[in-house]
PADO-833594 format. One record per residue (C-alpha): x, y, z; residue in three letters; residue number from 1. Coordinates in Angstrom, 1 decimal. Each point is the difference from the previous one (the first is absolute). Example, Ala and Ser with C-alpha at 12.3 -4.5 7.8 and 13.67 -1.06 7.14 Angstrom:
[sevex [12.3, -4.5, 7.8], "ALA", 1]
[sevex [1.4, 3.4, -0.7], "SER", 2]
***
This chain:
[sevex [20.5, -74.5, -22.7], "MET", 1]
[sevex [2.3, 2.6, 1.6], "ASN", 2]
[sevex [-0.4, 3.7, 0.2], "LYS", 3]
[sevex [1.9, 1.0, -3.1], "TYR", 4]
[sevex [-1.7, -2.9, -2.2], "GLU", 5]
[sevex [-3.3, 1.3, 1.9], "TYR", 6]
[sevex [0.4, 3.7, -1.3], "LYS", 7]
[sevex [1.5, -1.0, -3.2], "GLN", 8]
[sevex [-3.5, -1.6, -0.8], "SER", 9]
[sevex [-1.8, 2.5, 1.4], "LEU", 10]
[sevex [1.9, 2.7, -2.1], "HIS", 11]
[sevex [-0.9, -1.9, -3.1], "ARG", 12]
[sevex [-3.4, 0.0, 0.3], "SER", 13]
[sevex [0.0, 3.8, 1.4], "TYR", 14]
[sevex [2.9, 1.7, -1.7], "PRO", 15]
[sevex [-1.8, 3.4, 1.1], "GLU", 16]
[sevex [0.5, -0.7, 3.7], "GLU", 17]
[sevex [3.0, 1.1, 2.3], "PRO", 18]
[sevex [2.2, -2.1, 1.5], "ASP", 19]
[sevex [-0.8, 1.8, 3.6], "GLU", 20]
[sevex [-3.8, -1.6, -0.6], "VAL", 21]
[sevex [1.3, -3.1, -1.3], "LEU", 22]
[sevex [1.8, -0.4, 3.1], "ASN", 23]
[sevex [-3.1, 0.3, 2.0], "VAL", 24]
[sevex [-1.8, -2.5, -2.3], "ALA", 25]
[sevex [2.4, -2.4, 0.9], "TRP", 26]
[sevex [-0.5, 0.2, 3.8], "HIS", 27]
[sevex [-3.5, -0.6, -0.7], "PHE", 28]
[sevex [-0.4, -2.1, -3.2], "HIS", 29]
[sevex [-1.7, 2.1, -1.6], "SER", 30]
[sevex [-0.1, 3.1, -2.2], "LEU", 31]
[sevex [-3.6, 0.9, 1.1], "GLU", 32]
[sevex [0.8, -0.3, 3.3], "LYS", 33]
[sevex [2.9, 2.1, 0.1], "ALA", 34]
[sevex [-1.9, 2.6, -1.7], "LYS", 35]
[sevex [-2.5, -0.2, 2.7], "PHE", 36]
[sevex [2.5, -0.1, 2.9], "TRP", 37]
[sevex [2.0, 2.6, -1.9], "ILE", 38]
[sevex [-3.5, 2.5, -0.2], "GLY", 39]
[sevex [-0.1, -0.5, 4.3], "ILE", 40]
[sevex [3.3, 0.4, 0.0], "LEU", 41]
[sevex [-0.3, 3.7, -1.6], "ALA", 42]
[sevex [-2.5, 0.8, 2.7], "THR", 43]
[sevex [3.1, -0.5, 2.8], "CYS", 44]
[sevex [1.7, 2.9, 1.2], "ASN", 45]
[sevex [1.6, -1.4, 3.1], "CYS", 46]
[sevex [1.5, -3.3, 1.2], "TYR", 47]
[sevex [-3.4, -0.5, 2.2], "ALA", 48]
[sevex [-2.0, 0.4, -3.0], "ASP", 49]
[sevex [1.9, -2.7, -2.2], "VAL", 50]
[sevex [-0.2, -2.5, 3.6], "ALA", 51]
[sevex [-3.7, 0.3, 0.3], "TYR", 52]
[sevex [-1.2, 0.6, -3.5], "LYS", 53]
[sevex [2.0, -2.6, -2.0], "VAL", 54]
[sevex [2.0, -2.3, 2.2], "VAL", 55]
[sevex [-3.0, 0.1, 2.5], "TYR", 56]
[sevex [-2.3, -1.5, -2.6], "PRO", 57]
[sevex [2.6, -2.2, -1.9], "LEU", 58]
[sevex [0.6, -1.6, 3.4], "TYR", 59]
[sevex [-3.0, -0.2, 1.2], "LEU", 60]
[sevex [-1.2, -1.9, -3.3], "SER", 61]
[sevex [2.9, -2.6, 0.1], "GLY", 62]
[sevex [1.9, 1.4, -3.3], "GLU", 63]
[sevex [3.2, 0.9, 2.0], "ILE", 64]
[sevex [1.1, -1.6, 3.3], "ASP", 65]
[sevex [1.9, 2.0, 2.8], "SER", 66]
[sevex [3.0, -0.6, -1.5], "VAL", 67]
[sevex [-0.6, 1.4, -3.5], "LYS", 68]
[sevex [-1.9, 2.9, 1.8], "ALA", 69]
[sevex [3.6, 1.7, 1.5], "VAL", 70]
[sevex [2.0, -1.3, -3.2], "LYS", 71]
[sevex [2.3, 2.7, -0.7], "VAL", 72]
[sevex [-0.1, -0.7, -3.7], "LYS", 73]
[sevex [-4.0, -0.5, -0.2], "PHE", 74]
[sevex [-0.3, 3.3, 2.1], "LEU", 75]
[sevex [2.8, 1.9, -2.6], "SER", 76]
[sevex [-2.2, -1.4, -3.1], "ASP", 77]
[sevex [-3.2, 1.8, 1.6], "LEU", 78]
[sevex [1.4, 3.3, 1.3], "LEU", 79]
[sevex [0.6, 1.5, -3.5], "PRO", 80]
[sevex [-3.9, 0.2, -0.4], "PHE", 81]
[sevex [-0.7, 1.7, 3.2], "THR", 82]
[sevex [-0.7, 3.6, 0.3], "THR", 83]
[sevex [2.5, 1.2, 2.6], "MET", 84]
[sevex [1.6, 3.3, -0.3], "ASP", 85]
[sevex [3.6, -1.4, 1.1], "ARG", 86]
[sevex [2.2, -2.3, -0.8], "ALA", 87]
[sevex [-1.4, -3.7, 1.1], "TRP", 88]
[sevex [1.7, -2.7, 2.0], "ASN", 89]
[sevex [-1.2, -3.7, 0.1], "ALA", 90]
[sevex [1.3, -0.3, 3.4], "HIS", 91]
[sevex [-2.3, 2.9, 1.3], "SER", 92]
[sevex [-2.5, -1.6, -1.3], "ALA", 93]
[sevex [0.8, -4.0, 1.1], "ALA", 94]
[sevex [-0.1, 1.8, 3.7], "TYR", 95]
[sevex [-3.5, 1.4, -0.7], "HIS", 96]
[sevex [-1.1, -3.5, -1.2], "ILE", 97]
[sevex [1.4, -1.8, 2.9], "ARG", 98]
[sevex [-1.9, 2.3, 2.1], "LYS", 99]
[sevex [-2.9, -0.9, -1.8], "MET", 100]
[sevex [0.6, -3.5, 0.0], "LEU", 101]
[sevex [0.8, -0.1, 3.9], "ALA", 102]
[sevex [-3.6, 0.9, 0.4], "ALA", 103]
[sevex [-1.3, -3.4, 1.5], "HIS", 104]
[sevex [-3.9, 0.5, -1.3], "ALA", 105]
[sevex [1.6, -0.1, -2.9], "LEU", 106]
[sevex [1.1, -3.6, -0.4], "LYS", 107]
[sevex [-3.0, -1.0, 1.6], "SER", 108]
[sevex [-2.2, 2.3, -2.9], "GLU", 109]
[sevex [2.2, -1.9, -2.8], "ARG", 110]
[sevex [-0.8, -3.6, 2.2], "ASN", 111]
[sevex [-3.5, 1.4, -0.7], "ALA", 112]
[sevex [-0.2, 1.2, -3.4], "HIS", 113]
[sevex [1.5, -3.6, -1.3], "GLY", 114]
[sevex [-2.5, -1.8, 1.8], "LYS", 115]
[sevex [-2.9, 2.2, -1.3], "LEU", 116]
[sevex [1.8, 0.3, -3.6], "THR", 117]
[sevex [0.0, -3.9, -0.3], "GLN", 118]
[sevex [-3.9, -0.2, 1.4], "LYS", 119]
[sevex [-0.6, 2.2, -2.7], "VAL", 120]
[sevex [1.9, -2.0, -2.8], "TYR", 121]
[sevex [-1.7, -3.3, 1.4], "THR", 122]
[sevex [-3.5, 1.9, 0.0], "MET", 123]
[sevex [0.8, 1.2, -3.7], "GLN", 124]
[sevex [0.6, -3.2, -1.3], "SER", 125]
[sevex [-3.1, -1.4, 1.4], "SER", 126]
[sevex [-2.6, 2.8, -0.8], "ILE", 127]
[sevex [-1.2, 0.5, -3.7], "SER", 128]
[sevex [-2.5, 2.5, -0.5], "LEU", 129]
[sevex [-3.0, -0.7, -2.4], "LEU", 130]
[sevex [-1.9, 2.7, -2.2], "PRO", 131]
[sevex [-2.7, 2.2, 1.7], "GLN", 132]
[sevex [-2.8, -0.4, -2.8], "ALA", 133]
[sevex [-0.9, -3.5, -0.9], "SER", 134]
[sevex [-0.3, 1.3, -4.2], "ASP", 135]
[sevex [3.9, 0.6, 0.2], "THR", 136]
[sevex [1.5, -1.9, -3.1], "PRO", 137]
[sevex [3.2, -0.9, 1.9], "SER", 138]
[sevex [1.2, -0.1, 3.6], "THR", 139]
[sevex [2.5, 3.2, 0.6], "SER", 140]
[sevex [2.9, -0.4, 2.4], "TYR", 141]
[sevex [1.6, 3.0, 1.6], "VAL", 142]
[sevex [3.1, -0.2, 2.1], "ASP", 143]
[sevex [0.1, 2.4, 2.9], "ILE", 144]
[sevex [3.0, 0.8, 1.7], "HIS", 145]
[sevex [-0.1, 2.0, 3.2], "ILE", 146]
[sevex [3.1, 0.4, 2.0], "HIS", 147]
[sevex [-1.0, 1.1, 3.7], "VAL", 148]
[sevex [2.0, 0.6, 3.3], "ARG", 149]
[sevex [-0.5, -3.3, 2.7], "ALA", 150]
[sevex [-1.7, 2.7, 2.2], "ASP", 151]
[sevex [-2.7, 0.8, -2.4], "ASN", 152]
[sevex [-2.3, -3.1, 0.9], "GLY", 153]
[sevex [-2.8, 2.0, 0.0], "GLU", 154]
[sevex [0.1, 0.6, -3.7], "LEU", 155]
[sevex [1.0, -3.6, -1.1], "ILE", 156]
[sevex [-3.3, -1.1, 1.9], "GLN", 157]
[sevex [-1.9, 2.8, -1.9], "LYS", 158]
[sevex [1.6, -1.2, -3.3], "ILE", 159]
[sevex [-0.9, -3.8, 0.9], "LEU", 160]
[sevex [-3.3, 1.2, 0.8], "GLU", 161]
[sevex [-0.8, 1.7, -3.2], "LEU", 162]
[sevex [1.3, -3.3, -2.0], "VAL", 163]
[sevex [-2.4, -2.2, 2.2], "SER", 164]
[sevex [-2.7, 2.1, -0.9], "LYS", 165]
[sevex [0.6, -1.2, -3.6], "ASN", 166]
[sevex [-0.6, -3.6, -1.7], "ARG", 167]
[sevex [3.0, -1.7, 0.9], "ILE", 168]
[sevex [0.8, -3.3, -1.3], "GLU", 169]
***
């Protein structure tokens, strides 16, 4: 489905949403994700903020690649939601994003994040939590989604320790 068809289907489902929001939804394939990132963009008052508050986590999580991160059309759809006092320029934003992407540590952090995410998904599919009390009439399942940076290994270990203290099947 091309962008026009996708926006038309979104517009039929959400007629109250402006075209600018639907443009962002097209990039993220979800109106909910678009609204989340629009909220983050509203806190950005310079190009470096866009690079580190929006593009960095998107790149780190694998939702966008280095090509899309600096694409003028992508940035042109995001920048209207920032709080910059002056007129925005997608090429200036791309400059700051390229600087951020050039950091050698970012690539290794993305690789580590990808490996960690794979490990968490593997563990999530193989662990089921049992109810705490034996008189509970039915089993309760809870999905917890935690997004952490790759350098937060201690936090991940503590979470896994807490999970292991419960009865695990």
